[in-house]
CHARMM-style PDB file with segment names, atoms N, HN, CA, C and O in Angstrom:
ATOM      1  N   MET     1       0.749  -1.010   0.176  1.00  0.00      PROA
ATOM      2  CA  MET     1       0.273  -0.123  -0.056  1.00  0.00      PROA
ATOM      3  C   MET     1       0.724   1.105  -0.405  1.00  0.00      PROA
ATOM      4  O   MET     1       1.667   1.552   0.249  1.00  0.00      PROA
ATOM      5  N   ASP     2       0.319   1.687  -1.193  1.00  0.00      PROA
ATOM      6  HN  ASP     2      -0.447   1.324  -1.724  1.00  0.00      PROA
ATOM      7  CA  ASP     2       1.557   3.486  -1.207  1.00  0.00      PROA
ATOM      8  C   ASP     2       0.991   4.828  -0.251  1.00  0.00      PROA
ATOM      9  O   ASP     2       1.614   5.809   0.155  1.00  0.00      PROA
ATOM     10  N   ASP     3      -0.336   4.469  -0.090  1.00  0.00      PROA
ATOM     11  HN  ASP     3      -0.842   3.672  -0.420  1.00  0.00      PROA
ATOM     12  CA  ASP     3      -0.949   5.993   0.377  1.00  0.00      PROA
ATOM     13  C   ASP     3      -0.763   5.546   1.746  1.00  0.00      PROA
ATOM     14  O   ASP     3      -0.709   4.451   2.305  1.00  0.00      PROA
ATOM     15  N   ASN     4      -0.649   7.297   2.250  1.00  0.00      PROA
ATOM     16  HN  ASN     4      -0.693   8.186   1.796  1.00  0.00      PROA
ATOM     17  CA  ASN     4      -0.954   6.804   3.900  1.00  0.00      PROA
ATOM     18  C   ASN     4      -2.043   6.869   4.518  1.00  0.00      PROA
ATOM     19  O   ASN     4      -1.952   6.668   5.729  1.00  0.00      PROA
ATOM     20  N   ARG     5      -3.013   7.073   4.128  1.00  0.00      PROA
ATOM     21  HN  ARG     5      -3.087   7.236   3.144  1.00  0.00      PROA
ATOM     22  CA  ARG     5      -4.195   6.562   4.690  1.00  0.00      PROA
ATOM     23  C   ARG     5      -4.716   5.306   5.744  1.00  0.00      PROA
ATOM     24  O   ARG     5      -4.434   4.185   5.322  1.00  0.00      PROA
ATOM     25  N   GLU     6      -5.102   5.329   6.446  1.00  0.00      PROA
ATOM     26  HN  GLU     6      -5.332   6.240   6.789  1.00  0.00      PROA
ATOM     27  CA  GLU     6      -5.397   3.999   7.869  1.00  0.00      PROA
ATOM     28  C   GLU     6      -6.475   3.035   6.616  1.00  0.00      PROA
ATOM     29  O   GLU     6      -7.076   3.226   5.559  1.00  0.00      PROA
ATOM     30  N   HSD     7      -6.221   2.068   7.496  1.00  0.00      PROA
ATOM     31  HN  HSD     7      -5.732   1.913   8.355  1.00  0.00      PROA
ATOM     32  CA  HSD     7      -6.998   0.983   6.382  1.00  0.00      PROA
ATOM     33  C   HSD     7      -7.830  -0.022   7.593  1.00  0.00      PROA
ATOM     34  O   HSD     7      -7.311  -0.459   8.620  1.00  0.00      PROA
ATOM     35  N   HSD     8      -9.332  -0.245   7.112  1.00  0.00      PROA
ATOM     36  HN  HSD     8      -9.754   0.110   6.278  1.00  0.00      PROA
ATOM     37  CA  HSD     8      -9.663  -0.988   8.426  1.00  0.00      PROA
ATOM     38  C   HSD     8      -9.997  -2.159   8.215  1.00  0.00      PROA
ATOM     39  O   HSD     8     -11.040  -2.454   7.632  1.00  0.00      PROA
ATOM     40  N   CYS     9      -8.731  -3.424   8.887  1.00  0.00      PROA
ATOM     41  HN  CYS     9      -7.884  -3.184   9.360  1.00  0.00      PROA
ATOM     42  CA  CYS     9      -8.612  -4.567   8.890  1.00  0.00      PROA
ATOM     43  C   CYS     9     -10.280  -5.424   9.091  1.00  0.00      PROA
ATOM     44  O   CYS     9     -10.926  -5.323  10.133  1.00  0.00      PROA
ATOM     45  N   ILE    10     -10.698  -6.146   8.012  1.00  0.00      PROA
ATOM     46  HN  ILE    10     -10.173  -6.227   7.165  1.00  0.00      PROA
ATOM     47  CA  ILE    10     -12.323  -6.769   8.078  1.00  0.00      PROA
ATOM     48  C   ILE    10     -12.224  -8.247   9.568  1.00  0.00      PROA
ATOM     49  O   ILE    10     -13.118  -8.760  10.241  1.00  0.00      PROA
ATOM     50  N   ILE    11     -10.668  -8.475   9.537  1.00  0.00      PROA
ATOM     51  HN  ILE    11      -9.942  -8.059   8.989  1.00  0.00      PROA
ATOM     52  CA  ILE    11     -11.098  -9.885  10.429  1.00  0.00      PROA
ATOM     53  C   ILE    11     -11.076  -9.154  12.122  1.00  0.00      PROA
ATOM     54  O   ILE    11     -12.019  -9.235  12.910  1.00  0.00      PROA
ATOM     55  N   CYS    12      -9.658  -8.405  12.413  1.00  0.00      PROA
ATOM     56  HN  CYS    12      -8.892  -8.340  11.773  1.00  0.00      PROA
ATOM     57  CA  CYS    12      -9.795  -7.866  13.760  1.00  0.00      PROA
ATOM     58  C   CYS    12     -10.535  -6.593  13.706  1.00  0.00      PROA
ATOM     59  O   CYS    12     -10.880  -6.316  14.855  1.00  0.00      PROA
ATOM     60  N   ASN    13     -10.955  -5.635  12.806  1.00  0.00      PROA
ATOM     61  HN  ASN    13     -10.675  -5.860  11.872  1.00  0.00      PROA
ATOM     62  CA  ASN    13     -11.618  -4.558  13.225  1.00  0.00      PROA
ATOM     63  C   ASN    13     -10.746  -3.589  13.686  1.00  0.00      PROA
ATOM     64  O   ASN    13     -11.261  -2.679  14.335  1.00  0.00      PROA
ATOM     65  N   GLN    14      -9.656  -3.565  13.526  1.00  0.00      PROA
ATOM     66  HN  GLN    14      -9.237  -4.304  12.999  1.00  0.00      PROA
ATOM     67  CA  GLN    14      -8.905  -2.700  13.495  1.00  0.00      PROA
ATOM     68  C   GLN    14      -8.082  -1.548  12.969  1.00  0.00      PROA
ATOM     69  O   GLN    14      -7.240  -1.963  12.173  1.00  0.00      PROA
ATOM     70  N   GLN    15      -8.044  -0.315  13.134  1.00  0.00      PROA
ATOM     71  HN  GLN    15      -8.728   0.023  13.781  1.00  0.00      PROA
ATOM     72  CA  GLN    15      -7.462   0.745  12.027  1.00  0.00      PROA
ATOM     73  C   GLN    15      -5.639   0.010  11.948  1.00  0.00      PROA
ATOM     74  O   GLN    15      -4.918  -0.503  12.803  1.00  0.00      PROA
ATOM     75  N   LYS    16      -5.506   0.237  10.821  1.00  0.00      PROA
ATOM     76  HN  LYS    16      -6.093   0.654  10.126  1.00  0.00      PROA
ATOM     77  CA  LYS    16      -3.730   0.076  10.577  1.00  0.00      PROA
ATOM     78  C   LYS    16      -3.196   0.946   9.504  1.00  0.00      PROA
ATOM     79  O   LYS    16      -3.289   0.912   8.277  1.00  0.00      PROA
ATOM     80  N   SER    17      -2.538   1.832  10.444  1.00  0.00      PROA
ATOM     81  HN  SER    17      -2.463   1.860  11.441  1.00  0.00      PROA
ATOM     82  CA  SER    17      -1.963   2.786   9.308  1.00  0.00      PROA
ATOM     83  C   SER    17      -1.049   2.771   8.855  1.00  0.00      PROA
ATOM     84  O   SER    17      -0.687   3.607   8.027  1.00  0.00      PROA
ATOM     85  N   ASP    18      -0.235   1.613   9.334  1.00  0.00      PROA
ATOM     86  HN  ASP    18      -0.529   0.933  10.006  1.00  0.00      PROA
ATOM     87  CA  ASP    18       0.857   1.009   8.701  1.00  0.00      PROA
ATOM     88  C   ASP    18       0.464   0.789   7.205  1.00  0.00      PROA
ATOM     89  O   ASP    18       1.278   1.203   6.379  1.00  0.00      PROA
ATOM     90  N   GLY    19      -0.687   0.188   6.742  1.00  0.00      PROA
ATOM     91  HN  GLY    19      -1.348  -0.148   7.413  1.00  0.00      PROA
ATOM     92  CA  GLY    19      -0.865  -0.659   5.333  1.00  0.00      PROA
ATOM     93  C   GLY    19      -0.162  -1.617   5.173  1.00  0.00      PROA
ATOM     94  O   GLY    19       0.076  -1.901   3.999  1.00  0.00      PROA
ATOM     95  N   GLN    20       0.403  -2.429   6.179  1.00  0.00      PROA
ATOM     96  HN  GLN    20       0.209  -2.198   7.133  1.00  0.00      PROA
ATOM     97  CA  GLN    20       0.736  -3.664   5.894  1.00  0.00      PROA
ATOM     98  C   GLN    20      -0.452  -4.621   6.051  1.00  0.00      PROA
ATOM     99  O   GLN    20      -1.276  -4.600   6.965  1.00  0.00      PROA
ATOM    100  N   GLY    21      -0.397  -5.553   4.900  1.00  0.00      PROA
ATOM    101  HN  GLY    21       0.273  -5.569   4.157  1.00  0.00      PROA
ATOM    102  CA  GLY    21      -1.267  -6.683   4.696  1.00  0.00      PROA
ATOM    103  C   GLY    21      -1.973  -6.636   3.409  1.00  0.00      PROA
ATOM    104  O   GLY    21      -1.530  -6.011   2.445  1.00  0.00      PROA
ATOM    105  N   ILE    22      -3.002  -7.256   3.396  1.00  0.00      PROA
ATOM    106  HN  ILE    22      -3.361  -7.764   4.178  1.00  0.00      PROA
ATOM    107  CA  ILE    22      -3.445  -7.706   1.467  1.00  0.00      PROA
ATOM    108  C   ILE    22      -4.663  -6.659   1.550  1.00  0.00      PROA
ATOM    109  O   ILE    22      -5.159  -6.490   2.665  1.00  0.00      PROA
ATOM    110  N   ARG    23      -5.144  -5.999   0.545  1.00  0.00      PROA
ATOM    111  HN  ARG    23      -4.742  -6.136  -0.360  1.00  0.00      PROA
ATOM    112  CA  ARG    23      -6.172  -5.587  -0.507  1.00  0.00      PROA
ATOM    113  C   ARG    23      -6.877  -6.632  -1.259  1.00  0.00      PROA
ATOM    114  O   ARG    23      -6.352  -7.032  -2.298  1.00  0.00      PROA
ATOM    115  N   ILE    24      -8.061  -7.155  -0.851  1.00  0.00      PROA
ATOM    116  HN  ILE    24      -8.488  -6.830  -0.007  1.00  0.00      PROA
ATOM    117  CA  ILE    24      -8.699  -7.947  -1.679  1.00  0.00      PROA
ATOM    118  C   ILE    24     -10.225  -7.743  -2.227  1.00  0.00      PROA
ATOM    119  O   ILE    24     -11.179  -8.336  -1.721  1.00  0.00      PROA
ATOM    120  N   VAL    25     -10.360  -6.689  -3.494  1.00  0.00      PROA
ATOM    121  HN  VAL    25      -9.585  -6.207  -3.904  1.00  0.00      PROA
ATOM    122  CA  VAL    25     -11.665  -6.388  -3.756  1.00  0.00      PROA
ATOM    123  C   VAL    25     -11.312  -4.787  -2.771  1.00  0.00      PROA
ATOM    124  O   VAL    25     -10.431  -3.930  -2.847  1.00  0.00      PROA
ATOM    125  N   SER    26     -12.618  -5.008  -1.810  1.00  0.00      PROA
ATOM    126  HN  SER    26     -13.333  -5.704  -1.747  1.00  0.00      PROA
ATOM    127  CA  SER    26     -12.478  -3.959  -1.544  1.00  0.00      PROA
ATOM    128  C   SER    26     -12.342  -3.837  -0.041  1.00  0.00      PROA
ATOM    129  O   SER    26     -12.580  -2.772   0.530  1.00  0.00      PROA
ATOM    130  N   GLY    27     -11.908  -5.075   0.684  1.00  0.00      PROA
ATOM    131  HN  GLY    27     -11.715  -5.940   0.220  1.00  0.00      PROA
ATOM    132  CA  GLY    27     -11.430  -5.141   1.881  1.00  0.00      PROA
ATOM    133  C   GLY    27     -10.116  -5.302   2.035  1.00  0.00      PROA
ATOM    134  O   GLY    27      -9.387  -5.672   1.115  1.00  0.00      PROA
ATOM    135  N   PHE    28      -9.685  -5.018   3.295  1.00  0.00      PROA
ATOM    136  HN  PHE    28     -10.278  -4.718   4.042  1.00  0.00      PROA
ATOM    137  CA  PHE    28      -8.580  -5.164   3.474  1.00  0.00      PROA
ATOM    138  C   PHE    28      -8.020  -6.561   4.640  1.00  0.00      PROA
ATOM    139  O   PHE    28      -8.842  -7.324   5.148  1.00  0.00      PROA
ATOM    140  N   ILE    29      -6.942  -6.636   4.821  1.00  0.00      PROA
ATOM    141  HN  ILE    29      -6.274  -6.016   4.408  1.00  0.00      PROA
ATOM    142  CA  ILE    29      -6.512  -7.802   5.839  1.00  0.00      PROA
ATOM    143  C   ILE    29      -5.742  -7.380   5.996  1.00  0.00      PROA
ATOM    144  O   ILE    29      -5.015  -7.118   5.038  1.00  0.00      PROA
ATOM    145  N   CYS    30      -5.266  -6.925   7.656  1.00  0.00      PROA
ATOM    146  HN  CYS    30      -5.856  -7.137   8.435  1.00  0.00      PROA
ATOM    147  CA  CYS    30      -4.083  -6.617   7.964  1.00  0.00      PROA
ATOM    148  C   CYS    30      -2.759  -7.626   7.949  1.00  0.00      PROA
ATOM    149  O   CYS    30      -3.129  -8.731   7.550  1.00  0.00      PROA
ATOM    150  N   GLU    31      -1.266  -7.606   8.268  1.00  0.00      PROA
ATOM    151  HN  GLU    31      -0.965  -6.709   8.591  1.00  0.00      PROA
ATOM    152  CA  GLU    31      -0.388  -8.632   8.112  1.00  0.00      PROA
ATOM    153  C   GLU    31      -0.595  -9.379   9.254  1.00  0.00      PROA
ATOM    154  O   GLU    31      -0.486 -10.547   8.881  1.00  0.00      PROA
ATOM    155  N   THR    32      -0.772  -9.364  10.130  1.00  0.00      PROA
ATOM    156  HN  THR    32      -0.860  -8.415  10.433  1.00  0.00      PROA
ATOM    157  CA  THR    32      -0.911  -9.999  11.764  1.00  0.00      PROA
ATOM    158  C   THR    32      -2.011 -10.987  11.450  1.00  0.00      PROA
ATOM    159  O   THR    32      -1.839 -12.199  11.584  1.00  0.00      PROA
ATOM    160  N   CYS    33      -3.566 -10.256  10.874  1.00  0.00      PROA
ATOM    161  HN  CYS    33      -3.706  -9.272  10.765  1.00  0.00      PROA
ATOM    162  CA  CYS    33      -4.306 -11.618  10.465  1.00  0.00      PROA
ATOM    163  C   CYS    33      -4.063 -12.618   9.538  1.00  0.00      PROA
ATOM    164  O   CYS    33      -4.218 -13.823   9.738  1.00  0.00      PROA
ATOM    165  N   GLU    34      -3.658 -12.064   8.469  1.00  0.00      PROA
ATOM    166  HN  GLU    34      -3.532 -11.085   8.307  1.00  0.00      PROA
ATOM    167  CA  GLU    34      -3.343 -12.729   7.449  1.00  0.00      PROA
ATOM    168  C   GLU    34      -2.236 -13.652   7.560  1.00  0.00      PROA
ATOM    169  O   GLU    34      -2.105 -14.532   6.708  1.00  0.00      PROA
ATOM    170  N   GLU    35      -1.342 -13.529   8.621  1.00  0.00      PROA
ATOM    171  HN  GLU    35      -1.448 -12.815   9.313  1.00  0.00      PROA
ATOM    172  CA  GLU    35      -0.336 -14.562   9.141  1.00  0.00      PROA
ATOM    173  C   GLU    35      -0.969 -15.509  10.256  1.00  0.00      PROA
ATOM    174  O   GLU    35      -0.355 -16.468  10.722  1.00  0.00      PROA
ATOM    175  N   GLU    36      -1.987 -15.222  10.556  1.00  0.00      PROA
ATOM    176  HN  GLU    36      -2.486 -14.442  10.177  1.00  0.00      PROA
ATOM    177  CA  GLU    36      -2.679 -16.474  11.735  1.00  0.00      PROA
ATOM    178  C   GLU    36      -3.427 -17.098  10.610  1.00  0.00      PROA
ATOM    179  O   GLU    36      -3.261 -18.306  10.438  1.00  0.00      PROA
ATOM    180  N   MET    37      -4.254 -16.421   9.794  1.00  0.00      PROA
ATOM    181  HN  MET    37      -4.389 -15.440   9.934  1.00  0.00      PROA
ATOM    182  CA  MET    37      -5.372 -16.995   8.436  1.00  0.00      PROA
ATOM    183  C   MET    37      -4.721 -18.362   8.120  1.00  0.00      PROA
ATOM    184  O   MET    37      -5.213 -19.482   8.261  1.00  0.00      PROA
ATOM    185  N   VAL    38      -3.273 -17.944   7.576  1.00  0.00      PROA
ATOM    186  HN  VAL    38      -2.873 -17.034   7.462  1.00  0.00      PROA
ATOM    187  CA  VAL    38      -2.661 -19.021   6.990  1.00  0.00      PROA
ATOM    188  C   VAL    38      -1.922 -20.210   7.851  1.00  0.00      PROA
ATOM    189  O   VAL    38      -1.739 -21.398   7.590  1.00  0.00      PROA
ATOM    190  N   ARG    39      -1.574 -19.399   8.986  1.00  0.00      PROA
ATOM    191  HN  ARG    39      -1.724 -18.434   9.198  1.00  0.00      PROA
ATOM    192  CA  ARG    39      -1.343 -20.796   9.793  1.00  0.00      PROA
ATOM    193  C   ARG    39      -2.448 -21.571  10.458  1.00  0.00      PROA
ATOM    194  O   ARG    39      -2.256 -22.728  10.833  1.00  0.00      PROA
ATOM    195  N   THR    40      -3.579 -20.971  10.608  1.00  0.00      PROA
ATOM    196  HN  THR    40      -3.735 -20.031  10.304  1.00  0.00      PROA
ATOM    197  CA  THR    40      -5.026 -22.147  10.782  1.00  0.00      PROA
ATOM    198  C   THR    40      -5.176 -23.246  10.269  1.00  0.00      PROA
ATOM    199  O   THR    40      -4.985 -23.261   9.053  1.00  0.00      PROA
ATOM    200  N   ASP    41      -5.363 -23.891  10.592  1.00  0.00      PROA
ATOM    201  HN  ASP    41      -5.517 -23.878  11.580  1.00  0.00      PROA
ATOM    202  CA  ASP    41      -5.787 -25.396  10.119  1.00  0.00      PROA
ATOM    203  C   ASP    41      -7.413 -25.402   9.811  1.00  0.00      PROA
ATOM    204  O   ASP    41      -8.108 -24.506  10.289  1.00  0.00      PROA
ATOM    205  N   VAL    42      -7.789 -26.078   9.281  1.00  0.00      PROA
ATOM    206  HN  VAL    42      -7.225 -26.805   8.893  1.00  0.00      PROA
ATOM    207  CA  VAL    42      -9.181 -25.894   8.705  1.00  0.00      PROA
ATOM    208  C   VAL    42     -10.419 -26.639   9.953  1.00  0.00      PROA
ATOM    209  O   VAL    42     -11.609 -26.748  10.247  1.00  0.00      PROA
ATOM    210  N   LYS    43      -9.353 -26.907  10.236  1.00  0.00      PROA
ATOM    211  HN  LYS    43      -8.386 -26.818   9.997  1.00  0.00      PROA
ATOM    212  CA  LYS    43      -9.881 -27.963  11.545  1.00  0.00      PROA
ATOM    213  C   LYS    43     -10.120 -27.226  13.184  1.00  0.00      PROA
ATOM    214  O   LYS    43     -11.014 -27.429  14.005  1.00  0.00      PROA
ATOM    215  N   ASP    44      -8.928 -26.317  13.235  1.00  0.00      PROA
ATOM    216  HN  ASP    44      -8.202 -26.151  12.568  1.00  0.00      PROA
ATOM    217  CA  ASP    44      -9.227 -25.104  14.246  1.00  0.00      PROA
ATOM    218  C   ASP    44     -10.614 -24.824  14.269  1.00  0.00      PROA
ATOM    219  O   ASP    44     -11.228 -25.162  13.257  1.00  0.00      PROA
ATOM    220  N   ALA    45     -11.323 -24.228  15.280  1.00  0.00      PROA
ATOM    221  HN  ALA    45     -10.824 -23.953  16.102  1.00  0.00      PROA
ATOM    222  CA  ALA    45     -12.237 -23.638  16.030  1.00  0.00      PROA
ATOM    223  C   ALA    45     -12.497 -22.260  15.343  1.00  0.00      PROA
ATOM    224  O   ALA    45     -13.630 -21.824  15.140  1.00  0.00      PROA
ATOM    225  N   LYS    46     -10.937 -21.391  14.886  1.00  0.00      PROA
ATOM    226  HN  LYS    46     -10.016 -21.746  15.051  1.00  0.00      PROA
ATOM    227  CA  LYS    46     -11.321 -20.451  14.593  1.00  0.00      PROA
ATOM    228  C   LYS    46     -11.222 -20.230  12.902  1.00  0.00      PROA
ATOM    229  O   LYS    46     -11.054 -19.218  12.221  1.00  0.00      PROA
ATOM    230  N   TYR    47     -11.340 -21.135  12.686  1.00  0.00      PROA
ATOM    231  HN  TYR    47     -11.477 -21.957  13.239  1.00  0.00      PROA
ATOM    232  CA  TYR    47     -11.479 -21.064  11.058  1.00  0.00      PROA
ATOM    233  C   TYR    47     -12.661 -20.773  10.446  1.00  0.00      PROA
ATOM    234  O   TYR    47     -12.770 -20.221   9.351  1.00  0.00      PROA
ATOM    235  N   PRO    48     -13.789 -21.244  11.344  1.00  0.00      PROA
ATOM    236  CA  PRO    48     -15.076 -20.637  10.442  1.00  0.00      PROA
ATOM    237  C   PRO    48     -15.150 -19.129  10.836  1.00  0.00      PROA
ATOM    238  O   PRO    48     -15.814 -18.346  10.156  1.00  0.00      PROA
ATOM    239  N   PHE    49     -14.600 -18.814  11.716  1.00  0.00      PROA
ATOM    240  HN  PHE    49     -14.060 -19.450  12.267  1.00  0.00      PROA
ATOM    241  CA  PHE    49     -14.991 -17.320  12.180  1.00  0.00      PROA
ATOM    242  C   PHE    49     -14.157 -16.567  10.831  1.00  0.00      PROA
ATOM    243  O   PHE    49     -14.783 -15.637  10.322  1.00  0.00      PROA
ATOM    244  N   PHE    50     -12.763 -16.905  10.201  1.00  0.00      PROA
ATOM    245  HN  PHE    50     -12.255 -17.660  10.614  1.00  0.00      PROA
ATOM    246  CA  PHE    50     -12.291 -16.558   9.530  1.00  0.00      PROA
ATOM    247  C   PHE    50     -12.769 -16.584   8.203  1.00  0.00      PROA
ATOM    248  O   PHE    50     -12.192 -15.822   7.428  1.00  0.00      PROA
ATOM    249  N   ILE    51     -13.700 -17.291   7.748  1.00  0.00      PROA
ATOM    250  HN  ILE    51     -14.169 -17.910   8.378  1.00  0.00      PROA
ATOM    251  CA  ILE    51     -14.733 -17.446   6.557  1.00  0.00      PROA
ATOM    252  C   ILE    51     -15.945 -16.367   6.496  1.00  0.00      PROA
ATOM    253  O   ILE    51     -16.541 -15.722   5.633  1.00  0.00      PROA
ATOM    254  N   HSD    52     -15.970 -16.533   7.879  1.00  0.00      PROA
ATOM    255  HN  HSD    52     -15.486 -17.057   8.580  1.00  0.00      PROA
ATOM    256  CA  HSD    52     -17.445 -15.489   8.036  1.00  0.00      PROA
ATOM    257  C   HSD    52     -17.022 -14.005   7.766  1.00  0.00      PROA
ATOM    258  O   HSD    52     -17.633 -13.227   7.033  1.00  0.00      PROA
ATOM    259  N   GLN    53     -15.715 -13.695   8.574  1.00  0.00      PROA
ATOM    260  HN  GLN    53     -15.219 -14.327   9.169  1.00  0.00      PROA
ATOM    261  CA  GLN    53     -15.546 -12.129   8.089  1.00  0.00      PROA
ATOM    262  C   GLN    53     -14.849 -11.959   6.786  1.00  0.00      PROA
ATOM    263  O   GLN    53     -14.857 -10.849   6.255  1.00  0.00      PROA
ATOM    264  N   MET    54     -14.163 -13.109   6.148  1.00  0.00      PROA
ATOM    265  HN  MET    54     -14.157 -14.012   6.579  1.00  0.00      PROA
ATOM    266  CA  MET    54     -14.046 -12.602   4.701  1.00  0.00      PROA
ATOM    267  C   MET    54     -15.279 -12.730   3.742  1.00  0.00      PROA
ATOM    268  O   MET    54     -15.325 -12.155   2.655  1.00  0.00      PROA
ATOM    269  N   LYS    55     -16.170 -13.446   4.182  1.00  0.00      PROA
ATOM    270  HN  LYS    55     -16.133 -13.913   5.065  1.00  0.00      PROA
ATOM    271  CA  LYS    55     -17.614 -12.806   3.511  1.00  0.00      PROA
ATOM    272  C   LYS    55     -17.813 -11.422   3.371  1.00  0.00      PROA
ATOM    273  O   LYS    55     -18.606 -11.104   2.484  1.00  0.00      PROA
ATOM    274  N   GLN    56     -17.352 -10.618   3.949  1.00  0.00      PROA
ATOM    275  HN  GLN    56     -16.708 -10.876   4.669  1.00  0.00      PROA
ATOM    276  CA  GLN    56     -17.702  -9.363   3.958  1.00  0.00      PROA
ATOM    277  C   GLN    56     -17.350  -8.477   3.008  1.00  0.00      PROA
ATOM    278  O   GLN    56     -17.903  -7.387   2.857  1.00  0.00      PROA
ATOM    279  N   ILE    57     -16.332  -8.945   2.268  1.00  0.00      PROA
ATOM    280  HN  ILE    57     -15.882  -9.830   2.390  1.00  0.00      PROA
ATOM    281  CA  ILE    57     -15.611  -8.544   1.196  1.00  0.00      PROA
ATOM    282  C   ILE    57     -16.785  -8.780   0.128  1.00  0.00      PROA
ATOM    283  O   ILE    57     -17.552  -7.853  -0.130  1.00  0.00      PROA
ATOM    284  N   PHE    58     -16.898  -9.854  -0.401  1.00  0.00      PROA
ATOM    285  HN  PHE    58     -16.275 -10.607  -0.192  1.00  0.00      PROA
ATOM    286  CA  PHE    58     -18.119 -10.146  -1.276  1.00  0.00      PROA
ATOM    287  C   PHE    58     -19.383 -10.077  -1.365  1.00  0.00      PROA
ATOM    288  O   PHE    58     -19.941 -10.150  -2.460  1.00  0.00      PROA
ATOM    289  N   LEU    59     -20.434  -9.833   0.445  1.00  0.00      PROA
ATOM    290  HN  LEU    59     -19.981  -9.773   1.334  1.00  0.00      PROA
ATOM    291  CA  LEU    59     -21.265 -10.111   0.514  1.00  0.00      PROA
ATOM    292  C   LEU    59     -21.783  -8.570   0.960  1.00  0.00      PROA
ATOM    293  O   LEU    59     -22.964  -8.235   0.882  1.00  0.00      PROA
ATOM    294  N   GLY    60     -20.606  -7.606   1.486  1.00  0.00      PROA
ATOM    295  HN  GLY    60     -19.646  -7.878   1.550  1.00  0.00      PROA
ATOM    296  CA  GLY    60     -20.954  -6.505   2.477  1.00  0.00      PROA
ATOM    297  C   GLY    60     -20.920  -6.462   3.664  1.00  0.00      PROA
ATOM    298  O   GLY    60     -21.154  -7.483   4.311  1.00  0.00      PROA
ATOM    299  N   GLU    61     -20.644  -5.365   4.228  1.00  0.00      PROA
ATOM    300  HN  GLU    61     -20.454  -4.535   3.702  1.00  0.00      PROA
ATOM    301  CA  GLU    61     -20.374  -5.418   5.694  1.00  0.00      PROA
ATOM    302  C   GLU    61     -21.677  -6.145   6.559  1.00  0.00      PROA
ATOM    303  O   GLU    61     -21.542  -6.548   7.715  1.00  0.00      PROA
ATOM    304  N   ASN    62     -22.800  -6.226   5.880  1.00  0.00      PROA
ATOM    305  HN  ASN    62     -22.910  -5.899   4.942  1.00  0.00      PROA
ATOM    306  CA  ASN    62     -23.754  -7.286   6.621  1.00  0.00      PROA
ATOM    307  C   ASN    62     -23.768  -8.459   6.372  1.00  0.00      PROA
ATOM    308  O   ASN    62     -24.808  -9.118   6.352  1.00  0.00      PROA
ATOM    309  N   ALA    63     -22.572  -8.945   6.129  1.00  0.00      PROA
ATOM    310  HN  ALA    63     -21.727  -8.410   6.145  1.00  0.00      PROA
ATOM    311  CA  ALA    63     -22.460 -10.557   5.889  1.00  0.00      PROA
ATOM    312  C   ALA    63     -22.535 -11.133   7.376  1.00  0.00      PROA
ATOM    313  OT1 ALA    63     -22.479 -12.348   7.570  1.00  0.00      PROA
TER     314      ALA     63
END
């Protein structure tokens, strides 16, 4: 990210001013959440949470 605006992570709901992370369509996932998601096994209890949060990217904020 090369701009100086703050980014709102769709996973942890925190504002990230450093812009480190990934942008997917209109959503943003901070670097910390991205790393945790990559390490999370599909059988982990937190996996469905990540899926639900990522649906916001494609279905809007009310997913």
